[in-house]
C-alpha positions, -999 to +999 in steps of 0.1 A: +918-556-473+883-544-483+855-541-456+827-567-461+792-555-471+764-565-451+732-573-470+696-567-460+689-605-453+722-608-430+710-576-413+675-590-405+692-623-393+716-604-370+685-584-356+673-615-342+705-624-322+706-611-286+681-600-262+675-566-277+667-560-310+696-543-333+689-513-353+705-503-387+733-479-394+740-470-429+775-458-440+776-443-476+813-436-488+830-447-521+862-456-505+867-490-489+890-481-462+867-456-447+842-484-442+866-505-422+874-475-401+836-466-395+829-504-388+858-506-362+846-475-346+810-483-344+815-521-337+815-512-298+778-501-302+769-537-311+744-527-340+742-536-376+765-514-397+754-515-435+780-503-462+767-486-492+796-476-518+777-452-540+745-432-536+725-457-559+734-486-535+724-463-504+690-458-520+687-495-527+692-503-491+669-476-478+641-493-500+646-526-480+656-517-447+648-488-419+679-470-401+685-452-372+711-428-386+728-425-421+766-415-421+769-399-457+801-388-474+796-354-494+820-362-519+813-392-542+818-396-578+785-408-590+758-391-571+774-368-545+763-367-510+740-335-513+722-352-542+717-387-525+704-368-493+678-350-517+666-384-530+665-400-496+643-373-485+617-380-512+610-416-499+583-416-471+602-444-452+634-422-449+620-388-449+628-383-412+659-404-409+687-383-393+716-379-420+752-371-406+775-357-434+810-367-433+833-344-452+870-332-452+858-296-462+826-278-456+820-241-472+790-219-460+770-227-493+773-263-490+764-263-453+732-242-458+722-265-486+729-296-465+709-284-438+681-275-461+681-313-471+674-321-434+712-329-421+714-329-384+752-328-382+784-325-399+814-347-389+850-335-404+873-361-417+894-377-405+868-386-377+875-387-341+862-420-329+846-411-295+828-381-312+816-404-339+805-432-316+788-408-292+770-390-318+758-424-335+749-438-301+725-409-293+706-415-326+704-452-319+689-447-287+664-422-301+655-446-328+651-474-303+629-453-281+608-441-310+603-477-320+593-487-286+567-458-284+556-469-318+551-504-305+531-492-274+510-469-296+502-500-319+494-523-289+472-498-273+454-492-309+451-529-313+436-532-280+415-502-287+402-519-318+397-551-299+376-534-275+356-515-302+348-548-318+338-565-288+314-537-281+301-535-313+295-574-313+277-572-279+255-543-292+249-562-323+239-592-304+219-571-280+201-554-308+195-587-328+179-602-294+158-570-287+145-572-325+139-609-320+118-605-289+100-574-305+090-596-336+080-627-314+057-601-289+042-585-322+033-615-338+019-633-307-014-627-316-034-620-348-059-598-329-057-562-342-061-546-306-037-570-291-012-563-317-014-526-308-011-530-272+018-552-276+035-524-296+038-501-265+060-523-244+084-528-271+086-492-280+089-479-243+115-475-228+140-488-253+130-463-281+116-436-262+102-427-229+066-421-245+050-433-274+020-423-294+000-448-320-019-433-346-041-446-373-049-427-404-066-430-437-060-403-465-046-382-437-075-383-414-068-398-381-092-424-369-074-434-339-048-417-315-038-437-284-009-424-260+014-446-239+017-441-209-020-426-211-023-389-206-051-366-194-076-356-220-062-321-218-030-331-228-040-352-257-038-326-283-009-327-307+011-296-312+011-278-343+047-287-353+041-324-345+010-326-367+029-310-396+055-335-391+031-365-388+012-353-421+047-352-440+056-385-428+023-399-439+026-383-474+062-390-480+063-424-460+097-414-446+107-410-410+104-374-398+121-358-366+108-327-349+122-310-317+105-286-291+119-277-258+146-301-255+123-331-264+128-350-299+099-367-318+104-395-342+075-398-366+078-432-380+052-441-407+035-476-406+038-488-442+020-518-460+022-524-497+035-488-503+008-470-484+008-454-450-015-468-426-007-448-398+024-440-376+042-446-345+055-413-326+084-417-300+093-392-276+125-388-258+154-362-246+168-347-278+202-359-267+190-394-266+173-397-298+205-402-316+212-420-350+213-453-334+180-450-317+167-438-350+180-468-368+167-492-341+132-474-344+131-481-380+134-519-378+109-521-350+085-500-369+091-522-401+083-554-379+053-535-364+037-528-400+041-563-410+024-575-377-004-550-379-010-557-416-011-595-407-037-587-379-056-563-403-059-591-429-067-616-401-094-595-388-108-588-425-109-626-432-126-633-402-152-604-408-156-617-444-163-652-429-185-640-403-205-619-430-206-648-453-223-670-427-247-644-418-254-639-454-260-678-459-284-678-429-300-648-442-305-662-481-320-694-464-344-674-444-352-651-475-358-680-498-378-699-474-403-670-466-419-669-501-422-707-499-446-708-471-474-687-487-468-704-520-473-739-504-502-725-483-520-710-514-515-742-534-529-763-504-561-737-505-566-743-542-565-778-540-594-779-514-631-787-523-656-760-531-630-733-536-646-700-547-634-680-577-625-650-553-604-671-530-588-690-563-580-654-576-564-644-542-544-676-540-531-672-575-521-634-568-502-647-537-482-672-555-475-646-583-463-621-558-442-644-540-427-662-570-419-626-583-400-619-550-380-651-552-369-642-590-358-608-577-337-623-550-322-648-574-316-620-600-298-598-575-277-628-565-266-634-601-260-598-607-236-596-577-218-627-589-214-611-622-202-577-608-175-596-586-163-614-616-164-580-636-188-596-661-215-570-662-214-550-691-237-518-695-253-511-730-253-474-732-281-455-752-296-422-753-324-417-727-342-389-712-344-383-674-382-383-676-384-419-692-358-433-666-378-420-635-411-429-654-397-465-657-382-468-621-415-455-605-436-480-625-415-510-612-415-495-574-450-483-572-466-514-561-444-514-529-451-480-521-488-481-527-489-513-507-475-496-476-498-464-478-466-444-486-463-410-506-438-406-535-430-371-541-412-367-574-394-332-583-376-329-616-358-300-633-377-281-659-353-284-685-351-317-704-320-337-694-306-364-712-282-396-701-262-418-721-267-451-702-280-486-700-320-477-694-326-513-679-296-509-653-302-472-645-338-481-638-327-509-617-306-486-597-334-459-592-360-485-583-337-501-557-333-469-539-369-461-539-376-499-527-351-496-501-366-462-489-402-477-487-388-509-470-372-491-442-399-463-437-433-467-420-469-466-434-481-431-441-445-418-445-433-397-475-404-406-499-389-376-520-372-384-553-354-352-566-332-345-595-308-315-601-287-307-631-256-285-630-224-285-652-227-317-668-237-337-638-271-351-629-278-355-592-307-379-583-316-382-544-340-406-528-347-392-493-370-413-468-383-407-434-375-441-421-352-460-398-320-440-405-284-453-402-259-453-373-230-431-378-205-463-371-225-484-400-226-456-425-192-461-440-201-497-447-235-492-463-223-502-499-202-532-487-214-565-501-241-583-476-237-555-452-268-550-429-271-529-397-298-554-382-284-590-385-309-605-359-331-631-371-363-611-358-352-581-378-381-561-389-370-559-427-358-587-451-333-586-479-300-599-485-280-566-480-268-566-516-291-540-531-269-510-525-238-530-535-255-534-568-266-496-569-229-486-562-213-509-591-238-501-617-234-463-610-198-465-613-200-487-645-219-454-659-190-433-648-209-420-618-209-422-578-231-426-550-231-415-514-254-419-485-261-395-457-282-399-424-285-377-391-287-409-372-311-438-362-346-427-366-339-397-388-342-408-423-316-416-450-307-397-483-289-416-509-278-395-538-264-408-572-243-385-594-242-393-633-229-376-661-256-361-682-263-331-705-292-309-714-316-320-742-308-304-773-344-305-789-336-338-810-364-363-808-359-382-775-356-418-770-390-436-765-384-461-738-413-457-714-441-481-705-465-466-729-445-480-760-439-512-743-477-514-736-486-506-772-463-534-783-478-559-761-513-550-770-507-551-807-527-577-826-512-610-826-510-631-857-516-666-852-484-685-844-471-719-839-445-722-810-424-751-802-415-754-763-382-775-757-375-781-722-366-812-704-384-801-670-420-811-674-435-789-651-421-759-668-427-769-701-465-778-694-471-744-674-456-724-703-477-743-728-508-738-709-499-701-706-492-697-743-523-717-754-547-693-731-529-664-751-543-682-783-510-698-797-505-734-812-480-750-790-460-782-792-437-795-765-403-815-769-383-829-739-350-834-755-331-823-785-336-850-811-372-849-804-373-811-811-357-816-845-382-842-855-413-820-843-399-791-861-397-808-897-438-814-893-448-784-872-428-758-889-428-735-860-429-697-861-411-693-825-390-718-806-385-715-769-357-734-762-340-744-729-301-746-729-294-772-703-310-802-720-299-838-717-275-853-742-277-827-771-275-794-754-296-761-763-266-745-784-263-775-806-301-779-811-304-743-819-275-746-845-292-778-861-326-761-861-312-731-880-300-756-907-334-770-913-355-753-938-387-758-917-372-739-886-347-719-904-365-685-900-382-690-866-378-665-839-356-685-814-356-674-779-334-692-752-352-699-719-325-708-694-313-704-659-278-696-673-275-656-676-237-650-675-222-630-704-206-662-717-238-682-722-254-650-738-225-648-760-229-686-770-266-680-775-260-656-802-233-675-818-256-706-819-285-686-837-307-674-810-325-640-814-329-633-777-316-649-744-340-647-714-333-658-678-357-682-660-382-671-645-389-652-678-408-618-676-440-630-689-452-595-702-419-592-721-419-626-735-456-620-748-446-587-765-419-605-784-442-631-795-468-606-805-448-595-835-415-614-840-403-593-869-407-561-850-389-576-821-359-586-844-360-552-858-358-534-822-328-558-813-309-549-845-315-512-839-301-516-803-272-535-813-264-508-840 
């Protein structure tokens, strides 16, 4: 009767029976009767005996199950025992499973081959039951002990993994809590100083036992603070640490440096991709490990955000403060000229006013009106510069003509304060390519500033030096000087060292801002120097230039303008269009005193009707008219035969680039901002044809 074959499923089920887990024993033999013998012998062991009747069937069981020992017949018809053993050893699962060969005859060659394949023993056939049972029992116990050891190792590994996971979770929670507390502490205040001071308790002692906070701009250290504080003698940074700091600021990457068993982590403070400074952490080298470095990176990232928020908040507060101070100064500066104007008008309205008194009052009104006009012009210029709407119109001009024009504009102030202006120019002719009006504005602003902040009887030096394609124009005074702390802000908008209401000098603090922007529009730059309060100031403008090549220099000096103004005036008819009656009447009176025939219109339709009969040679037209605006009036005047060829000048309070462009499109020849320069207006009226030709030449 054939012995039954136990399948892998049956073996698995039988393993669950009894208190102790059963192990598997594989018997491989092609003879059924031998399986009956082996099963009866091994039954006493109480284990699972699996029968395989060929090498192929044995390999199938090995893939599905794990065995304590394999009893393998050497002589089998399909695959013999040696070849089966070779295949068994190729599987990782059975590479170490003990193999006991069962054979009736063994020669030396066969024995050597079997031991090479990992056989642990030979049992001669027919087998001795006690011997077979005893040997198999040893392998079963060894297998069971090994299985127990594996289970214990797996349990220990699982416990270790559980402990590691728990510790990692605790560390992650602790890290998260620390970073949360750090963020809360750093963002508690938007005051920059408070934020810096809040950073130290966050960094020490968790990230290091010492910390150094550094603020830097372009590699220049502006602030270094140690925590805990150190003596002045110990504040000097070691050369190696300073090199690491410079590298971190440049590369924007954390740098590590060690010396004498101490480690330093130099963490750059970054905002918008720029290095604003660094936090330097110091600790024993062994303590400055990767986990601490990683935590430091996270803290510094939060500190960078908090410091940038505090910096921006401080900047907003400072801008708001400066805005309020500026508005107060603006009101003050605009009201100042009104007082003498009002007083002068009151004097002129008195009885028995003599002609000298009348002339004096007229001069007072003129000077104060000019002062207010300059203030308003500066404000408009600043507005246009901030919006990027200022466009320079470069032309060839000589240094001599530029200086002459600037001195002419500034000499009344210098002379009025009994000051001396000393001018020193290079012997060779120097030519610039720039906007003559704007560059003269720059230079006269510097001279006026020097005069304003210098006492009576002092000297102002205007010097120019040319070298290697650059012209350096310097204005040096003997005045109040500039405090070192304020010097970096001297070109900031609305910046003034003295903000008190009883300050000695007036002004809105925008003159040097205009200078800086206008110079930069010409491809140059400006710097200021002062040895301190009471020791004077020197401001130097650098502009691209070249030596004069002998060609005819451009004529832009006051002599040519004066000649044009004094040219004989042909009788002209002028139409003034302005809805402001006072403005129209005063302009009419001025023009009639110059010998012109003048008619006035207060709105667009009236201007068109008057132009048909009056046939004006010149039209002075306001843009901001009620109903039909000045652009439309100009366009329609150009369509009427009676006014088609008239010289048309826009007189308006709108001076921005857009209004000037619209003026040209509407047919205006010139665009002048109120209050207009009377001398310039009269020079245009003196010869309209020449004025148009000059304008066309400049445009070309």
